[in-house]
N, C-alpha and C positions, 0 to 999 in steps of 0.2 A: 392065393397062386395068380404067378405070373400072366397077365392077359394075352391072346394068343391073336398075334396077326389074324386072323381068319374075325376070330370075335369078337376083336376091339370094328371094325369095318362092319360086320350085321350090329354091331348092337347099337350104332355110335351113328353110323350111315347111312345103313339102307333108306333106302323108299328116301330122301332129304328131297322135297319142293318136287314131289310127288312123281309123277313117268313121264307125264307131255307129250300134243298126239302126235310129235313125229323122234322120235323113242321108239325103233321097236326094240331093243335091248340095253337098259340100261348097267347097276352097278354089280356088279359078284359074275364075270365072263370074263375071256381075256382082252376082246373088242366091246365097248360098246353101237350098236348098229344101228344109222340114223337113215330117219324119210323126209329129206329136205321138200317143204313143195314142190310142185312143177316151175322153171320157170324162175326158180332163185338161184343167189350163189351161196355160199357159206364163208362167214366172218370168223375167222381165229384167231386171237392173241392170247398172250401168256404171260404170266407176273412176279414174281418172285417177290417174297415179301422175306430179310432177315430177320432176326432180334437183335436188335443193338442196333441197328442202318435204321431200318425204315418200320419200326417202333419201338417203345422201350422192354427193356426185359420186364423183364414176373407181370406184364399188365393184364388188366380186365380179360381170356378170354374167347369170355363171349361176344364183346367188344370188337376184338381184334376181328371176328370170325366174320364180324361182316362190313369191314372192315374190304379185309382182306377179297373177302364178293365184291360188294359195290366199286373199287377202283378200279379190277377191271371189265367190269358193264361197262364204266363209263367211255372203255373204250370199245364199245360196239358203240356206242352213241354218238361218235367221234365219224363213223363211218355209218349210221343207220341207221344201221341194222337191229333186228329184233333176235333177245335173245332167244336160247335154244335150249341151251343146256351150257353143264359146265364140265369141267375135273379137276381133280382133288389130286395133288398130289403132298403129303403134311410127314417132317421128316420129323420127329422128336428123343427129347432126351431120353426119355421116361412115356412108359403108357400110365402115367397120369390117367384114370375115371375121374377123378374130379375135374380137372383138365378140361377133358376129354365133352365130360358129361354138358360142360357152357361151351366150352366150341360147337355142338354141334346144336345145341341149339339156338344159337346166334345163325350157324349158318344156317337154319333148317328155318329160322323169323321170315332173312332177307331172299333165300329162296323163293320158296313162298310169294313172299313181297311183289316180288319182279320179275316171276311163274320164269326160272330160270334154273329145275331140277339136275340136282346131282348126280352124275352116272358115267362112276370111277376113280381112277384116279390108281395111287398106290402111297403105301406107308413104310418108314424103314425110324433106324436108330442113329440120333446125329443131333451134330445142334440143331434151337428150334426157327426150324424154316418156314413155309409155305407158298406152295409157288398154285396155282389157277389161272385151268386153262377153261376161256370162257369161247360157246359156239355160237355162231350168232348167222340168221340169213335174211336174206333182202331182192330186193327183184333184182334182173341177170342187169347190170350196169350204171347202176341210181346208186354206188354204194359212195361216198364225200371221200374224196382224197387232198394230199397233206397239195398238193402241184395243178391250176387247172385259176388263179386269179388272175385277174388280171388288171393291169394299171389303172387306177383311177375304183378299184376299186374297193366298198366303206367293212371298215373292219369290224368285227365286232364283236360279246362274250355274254356270255349263261350269265343269270343268278349276280354275286359278288365274290373280290379276289382279298384274297390277303389274310385270311377266317382259318385257316388252319395253321398259318405259320405263326399269328398269333398266339393259337392254341398254347404255343410253345413258350412262350413270353408269360404270359398267364394263366396259364393252367387251370385256375379255381373258374374262373370265365368261363359260364354251363355254356354258352351260343356257338364260343366259340368252339371247346368241345368238342361240341356235339357237329360241330364243319369237320372237325380232322376226323373222329372216329367214326361218322357215320355220314362221307357224301354224295350227297343226291346223283348217281346217275343221270342224262340230261336224255336219255331215251327217247321219252312224247318229241323231243327241242328236235335232235336228229337224225327224228321219222321224216316232221316238216319244212323240214332244209332241206329235204336231196327232193324240194324245187327250188326250193330261190339262190343258199351257198352256190361258189365258186370252188371256196377249199373250204378243209374243215380240219381242226385236232384236240384233243382235248386236253388241258393243262394242266400238267404233272408237276415239269421241274419249273418251275415260273414262265409268268406270263413272256417277257423279253427275251429269254427264250425257248418255246415253243411260238413265237410267233413269228422269232426268227425262221424254224423249221416251212411254213407255208413260203415266206419271201424265198428263200433258197429253192427249195418245189418247185413254185413257180417261176424264176429266176427272175427278179422286183428284191426293191427292197419296202418296207411299209414303215408307217409313223404310225407311234401310237401321243395322244393326248395325260399327260395322265388327271390332269385336273378334273380327265371326261370318267375316268376306274367307276367304276360301283365299290364304292366303301362300305361295311355295313357301321351301322350306329358302337354295335359295340366293338370294335376290332377301332370305331372314332376313339374310344371314350375308353380303352383298354392303352393306346397305343400312345392315344396323339396321330396327326392326319399326319403329321411327317413319316411316318415311322410304319403309317398304315398302309400309306400309298407305294411307299419303299417297298413296304413286304406283298402286297396287291399285285405291281414289276418283278422280282425276284422271286419269293416266299415256296411258291409248292402247291404241292401238296394242293390246290385246290378243286381237279377233277369238274370246270367246267370246259363249255367248250369256244374256242375264239376260231373266230368262222368269217369269210368272205358272203359281201355280196353287191352283184353290179348294182351300180347303182337304181334302175331301170326297175328294179325288183324290190328295189328297201322299204318300202310302205307298204307293200303287201307280207311283205315278212314281217314286215311289226307291224301287222295288225291278224297273219295267220299265230303267233304268238300269243302274241299279248291275248287272246280267247280260248286258249289254251291253260290260262298263265303260266307261265316260260317266260319267266324278265331278259330282258335281250337289251347293254346297251350299246353303242354304236365310240368309239374312244379312239379310232385313227380311218386310215385307209392306208393302199396300197399305194404304192409309188414307183417311179423307175427308181435305175439303181440296186443295191444290194444293199444285205444287212436291214439293223432294226435303229431308226431314233427315237427316244424318245424325249418328247418336250413337255416344257413348263407351261402356266396360261399364261404368259408371256412371247410364247414358243420359239424360248432358250432351250440349249439340247443342256437337258443332265444326265448329269455320269453318271452309273451305275458300274461301284467297285465288282461286280456279276450280273447277269444276268438273269442264271438261275439255277438247278442245284447238279454240280457232277458228278456222275456213280463213282468215276476213275480221274 
């Protein structure tokens, strides 16, 4: 017997991630009802993942579910927000119960891990696509923005870069595959950076391209020193240092934070994030002018064929 839409929701998605203290009403009604903490703003972000564009055809649904939630949580991290909950719009070619069981298992695992309950959404028939809307909270006026960097501010990134792109070159390498399927949303780092950063975003489409968004929003240029880029040993071993560096600059799908910090706050920021176990690396600086300049160890400009992923 065919699985009815409401049975599908009840069996596979009700209760994912628990209730949450700020959610008055979650899955099962026409709208979710929220009770955000006093003095807080809501941070809201939506991303759509389409089969064959954003993830491989016929991939593991449990891994896919976790990735879909994590890449959206990275947007909250980039603003310095705490997860409140999320909504899911799921377009399915068929109501495959085995696929749904694995997908909901992966979703429940990471919703619980990051304290981000499911609080509604939609299901419909069509080519496989997953749209997640995350909602977070943060103190009013405290959000990290792309604009706000000043000339001379130092440019940093969290974690390592290029691993997710490297996974496409060497799909059997365990560390790189984990970095693609289970990116780490830097929520703790984002919260701490509210005290220090002048601008921030998450690296989704490639560092050179995304750093350019900070530069453009701040009315500045930025200079990236390629020999400072944090590269994992797994990426260098799999691809060689030259290609690893290119992947770090343009590969995308890293979901690390890129942010600027005034020089007078840099030492305190580095100490605070180190104490929290959040790795950061200085990779350059904001400079007068416009655009992004990438240079090698001798200060010579690096020519990039592209700066990152283009959706159109």
